[in-house]
Short mmCIF file of the C-alpha atoms (twelve columns), coordinates in Angstrom:
data_MODEL
# 
_entry.id   MODEL 
# 
loop_
_atom_site.group_PDB 
_atom_site.id 
_atom_site.type_symbol 
_atom_site.label_atom_id 
_atom_site.label_alt_id 
_atom_site.label_comp_id 
_atom_site.label_asym_id 
_atom_site.label_seq_id 
_atom_site.Cartn_x 
_atom_site.Cartn_y 
_atom_site.Cartn_z 
_atom_site.pdbx_PDB_model_num 
ATOM 1   C CA . VAL A 1   -123.812 117.379 113.229 1 
ATOM 2   C CA . GLU A 2   -122.284 116.592 116.118 1 
ATOM 3   C CA . ARG A 3   -121.921 113.029 114.920 1 
ATOM 4   C CA . LEU A 4   -119.973 114.289 111.735 1 
ATOM 5   C CA . ARG A 5   -117.813 116.096 114.461 1 
ATOM 6   C CA . ALA A 6   -117.396 112.831 116.311 1 
ATOM 7   C CA . ARG A 7   -116.412 111.028 113.979 1 
ATOM 8   C CA . ALA A 8   -113.965 113.402 111.838 1 
ATOM 9   C CA . ALA A 9   -112.069 113.489 115.064 1 
ATOM 10  C CA . GLU A 10  -111.986 109.738 115.256 1 
ATOM 11  C CA . ILE A 11  -110.715 109.593 112.009 1 
ATOM 12  C CA . CYS A 12  -108.035 112.560 111.864 1 
ATOM 13  C CA . GLU A 13  -106.673 111.258 115.257 1 
ATOM 14  C CA . ARG A 14  -106.129 107.881 113.833 1 
ATOM 15  C CA . ARG A 15  -104.373 108.563 111.031 1 
ATOM 16  C CA . GLY A 16  -102.443 111.789 112.911 1 
ATOM 17  C CA . LEU A 17  -104.467 114.680 111.907 1 
ATOM 18  C CA . ARG A 18  -105.128 117.966 112.955 1 
ATOM 19  C CA . LEU A 19  -109.383 118.765 112.075 1 
ATOM 20  C CA . GLU A 20  -110.300 122.152 111.855 1 
ATOM 21  C CA . TRP A 21  -113.692 122.686 112.043 1 
ATOM 22  C CA . ARG A 22  -115.320 126.274 110.750 1 
ATOM 23  C CA . HIS A 23  -119.549 126.589 111.469 1 
ATOM 24  C CA . LEU A 24  -120.116 128.539 108.063 1 
ATOM 25  C CA . GLN A 25  -123.705 128.358 108.071 1 
ATOM 26  C CA . ASP A 26  -126.540 127.656 109.145 1 
ATOM 27  C CA . HIS A 27  -130.463 128.012 108.181 1 
ATOM 28  C CA . PRO A 28  -133.561 126.793 109.745 1 
ATOM 29  C CA . ALA A 29  -135.946 125.150 106.717 1 
ATOM 30  C CA . VAL A 30  -138.453 127.396 105.664 1 
ATOM 31  C CA . PRO A 31  -141.693 126.274 104.331 1 
ATOM 32  C CA . MET A 32  -142.609 126.519 101.122 1 
ATOM 33  C CA . SER A 33  -146.250 128.474 99.683  1 
ATOM 34  C CA . PRO A 34  -148.965 126.035 100.023 1 
ATOM 35  C CA . ARG A 35  -150.465 128.187 97.081  1 
ATOM 36  C CA . LEU A 36  -147.561 127.975 95.246  1 
ATOM 37  C CA . ARG A 37  -147.272 124.597 95.129  1 
ATOM 38  C CA . ARG A 38  -150.979 124.126 94.461  1 
ATOM 39  C CA . VAL A 39  -149.593 126.211 91.127  1 
ATOM 40  C CA . LEU A 40  -146.932 123.677 90.223  1 
ATOM 41  C CA . ALA A 41  -148.253 120.595 91.044  1 
ATOM 42  C CA . SER A 42  -150.901 121.154 88.675  1 
ATOM 43  C CA . VAL A 43  -148.315 122.566 85.720  1 
ATOM 44  C CA . ILE A 44  -146.679 118.948 86.401  1 
ATOM 45  C CA . GLY A 45  -150.015 116.836 85.951  1 
ATOM 46  C CA . SER A 46  -150.800 119.261 82.931  1 
ATOM 47  C CA . VAL A 47  -147.555 118.558 81.202  1 
ATOM 48  C CA . GLY A 48  -148.053 114.776 81.652  1 
ATOM 49  C CA . GLN A 49  -145.362 114.359 84.465  1 
ATOM 50  C CA . PRO A 50  -146.567 112.378 87.514  1 
ATOM 51  C CA . GLN A 51  -146.031 114.286 91.001  1 
ATOM 52  C CA . ARG A 52  -143.952 113.810 93.972  1 
ATOM 53  C CA . GLU A 53  -143.739 116.052 96.772  1 
ATOM 54  C CA . MET A 54  -139.955 115.850 98.459  1 
ATOM 55  C CA . PRO A 55  -139.030 117.305 101.303 1 
ATOM 56  C CA . SER A 56  -135.203 119.186 100.979 1 
ATOM 57  C CA . GLY A 57  -132.412 120.120 103.761 1 
ATOM 58  C CA . ALA A 58  -130.806 121.933 100.905 1 
ATOM 59  C CA . GLY A 59  -129.427 125.681 101.223 1 
ATOM 60  C CA . HIS A 60  -131.072 126.679 98.215  1 
ATOM 61  C CA . ASP A 61  -132.064 130.091 96.650  1 
ATOM 62  C CA . ALA A 62  -135.284 130.329 98.718  1 
ATOM 63  C CA . VAL A 63  -133.938 129.781 102.095 1 
ATOM 64  C CA . SER A 64  -132.516 133.333 101.092 1 
ATOM 65  C CA . VAL A 65  -135.622 135.196 99.657  1 
ATOM 66  C CA . ALA A 66  -137.943 132.992 101.609 1 
ATOM 67  C CA . HIS A 67  -138.085 136.176 104.172 1 
ATOM 68  C CA . LEU A 68  -139.029 138.476 100.822 1 
ATOM 69  C CA . ALA A 69  -141.531 136.387 99.059  1 
ATOM 70  C CA . ASP A 70  -143.134 132.829 98.615  1 
ATOM 71  C CA . VAL A 71  -140.801 130.272 97.376  1 
ATOM 72  C CA . ALA A 72  -141.303 126.773 95.964  1 
ATOM 73  C CA . MET A 73  -139.156 124.347 93.791  1 
ATOM 74  C CA . LEU A 74  -138.654 122.598 91.294  1 
ATOM 75  C CA . PHE A 75  -136.208 119.486 91.116  1 
ATOM 76  C CA . VAL A 76  -134.948 118.388 88.020  1 
ATOM 77  C CA . ARG A 77  -133.878 114.685 88.254  1 
ATOM 78  C CA . CYS A 78  -129.714 113.950 87.832  1 
ATOM 79  C CA . LYS A 79  -128.051 110.888 87.095  1 
ATOM 80  C CA . ASP A 80  -127.617 109.029 90.280  1 
ATOM 81  C CA . GLY A 81  -129.180 110.977 92.384  1 
ATOM 82  C CA . VAL A 82  -125.907 113.303 92.693  1 
ATOM 83  C CA . SER A 83  -126.529 117.005 92.726  1 
ATOM 84  C CA . HIS A 84  -124.668 120.177 93.678  1 
ATOM 85  C CA . HIS A 85  -121.514 118.080 92.335  1 
ATOM 86  C CA . PRO A 86  -119.104 118.560 89.778  1 
ATOM 87  C CA . ALA A 87  -120.289 115.172 88.716  1 
ATOM 88  C CA . GLU A 88  -124.076 116.247 88.316  1 
ATOM 89  C CA . SER A 89  -125.766 115.442 84.978  1 
ATOM 90  C CA . VAL A 90  -129.439 115.610 84.024  1 
ATOM 91  C CA . ARG A 91  -130.999 114.380 80.731  1 
ATOM 92  C CA . GLU A 92  -131.697 116.445 78.183  1 
ATOM 93  C CA . ASP A 93  -135.391 115.199 78.056  1 
ATOM 94  C CA . ASP A 94  -136.000 115.983 81.678  1 
ATOM 95  C CA . VAL A 95  -134.784 119.752 80.848  1 
ATOM 96  C CA . GLU A 96  -136.898 120.050 78.521  1 
ATOM 97  C CA . VAL A 97  -140.019 119.110 80.931  1 
ATOM 98  C CA . ALA A 98  -138.444 121.367 83.529  1 
ATOM 99  C CA . ILE A 99  -138.293 124.465 80.954  1 
ATOM 100 C CA . ASP A 100 -142.302 123.320 79.935  1 
ATOM 101 C CA . VAL A 101 -143.539 123.263 83.388  1 
ATOM 102 C CA . VAL A 102 -141.688 126.863 84.743  1 
ATOM 103 C CA . GLU A 103 -142.752 128.376 81.734  1 
ATOM 104 C CA . GLY A 104 -146.557 127.288 82.829  1 
ATOM 105 C CA . PHE A 105 -146.473 127.971 86.013  1 
ATOM 106 C CA . LEU A 106 -145.216 131.307 85.392  1 
ATOM 107 C CA . ARG A 107 -147.911 131.704 83.223  1 
ATOM 108 C CA . SER A 108 -150.546 130.751 85.868  1 
ATOM 109 C CA . LEU A 109 -149.078 133.182 87.807  1 
ATOM 110 C CA . ALA A 110 -149.593 136.085 85.366  1 
ATOM 111 C CA . ARG A 111 -153.149 134.709 84.597  1 
ATOM 112 C CA . GLU A 112 -153.015 134.802 88.498  1 
ATOM 113 C CA . ILE A 113 -152.039 138.117 89.088  1 
ATOM 114 C CA . GLY A 114 -153.871 139.404 85.600  1 
ATOM 115 C CA . ASP A 115 -157.162 138.321 87.153  1 
ATOM 116 C CA . GLY A 116 -156.377 140.110 90.847  1 
# 
């Protein structure tokens, strides 16, 4: 963040612009639930998709609810990796896979609760 602020200040100075920087939010990373990650990975494998774990520093909803419940995330592939932007685009077949995975995930959790 400090490097971004310094670079922005340099650019503004060079262009004769005034820079105003407001700190809006700062959230620490939250861990994903190992149990939910295992269930999610199992379901992803069961629908024939490769499993890839990836770190994310984005301020997803998980940050807001992690203090209330265990969290895990499923990412859907976006065209050219563009996400959280008006240019974001996903393929219909990727959304279909995501829906299948979420359904399987919820059914697996329901079975766990029913067995518990």
